[in-house]
C-alpha positions in Angstrom: 24.7 -4.8 12.6 24.4 -6.3 9.1 22.9 -4.7 6.0 20.0 -7.1 6.2 19.1 -5.7 9.6 19.4 -2.1 8.6 17.3 -2.7 5.5 14.5 -4.2 7.5 14.3 -1.1 9.7 13.2 1.1 6.7 10.2 0.1 4.7 9.8 1.9 1.4 6.4 3.5 1.2 4.4 4.4 -1.9 5.2 7.9 -3.2 1.8 9.1 -2.1 -0.1 7.9 1.0 -3.9 7.8 1.1 -5.4 10.9 2.7 -8.3 9.4 4.7 -9.7 6.0 5.9 -11.8 5.4 2.8 -8.8 5.9 0.5 -6.7 3.7 2.7 -9.2 0.9 2.6 -9.6 1.2 -1.2 -5.8 1.2 -1.7 -5.5 -2.0 0.3 -8.1 -3.7 -1.8 -6.5 -2.6 -5.1 -3.0 -3.5 -3.9 -4.4 -7.0 -3.0 -5.9 -7.3 -6.5 -2.6 -6.1 -8.1 -0.7 -8.7 -6.1 -2.7 -11.4 -8.0 -3.0 -10.0 -11.5 -2.7 -7.0 -13.8 -5.5 -4.5 -13.1 -7.9 -3.2 -15.8 -7.3 0.3 -17.0 -9.9 2.0 -14.7 -8.6 0.2 -11.5 -5.0 0.9 -12.6 -5.8 4.6 -12.9 -7.6 4.6 -9.5 -4.7 2.9 -7.8 -2.2 5.3 -9.4 -4.3 8.3 -8.2 -4.4 6.8 -4.7 -0.7 6.0 -4.2 1.0 7.9 -7.0 2.3 4.9 -9.0 1.3 1.5 -10.5 3.3 -0.9 -8.3 5.1 -4.1 -9.3 3.6 -7.3 -7.8 6.4 -7.3 -5.2 5.8 -3.6 -4.3 2.0 -4.2 -4.1 2.5 -7.1 -1.6 4.8 -5.0 0.6 2.7 -1.8 0.5 -0.5 -3.7 1.2 1.1 -5.1 4.4 2.3 -1.6 5.4 -1.0 0.1 4.7 -3.0 -2.6 6.4 -1.0 -2.0 9.6 -1.6 1.7 9.2 -5.3 1.1 8.8 -5.4 -1.1 11.9 -3.7 1.7 13.8 -6.1 4.3 12.5 -9.1 2.2 13.6 -7.6 1.6 17.1 -6.9 5.3 17.6 -10.5 6.2 16.5 -11.9 4.0 19.3 
């Protein structure tokens, strides 16, 4: 097994995970916005309160994918 394979097995998560479905959805939206541009102060504070940090563009892209998958799983389990 190479290092590349072992690194792909563990995905770094944000320091804090959203506590409910509404927070999860809002985090995904804000991470998508962060991926594209710097957020304004109020949106930046909101994202920091939701996930614990203000991510880099690269972190925002990765965390958005991870949280979107989690959101899909939550919705599927709720059905």
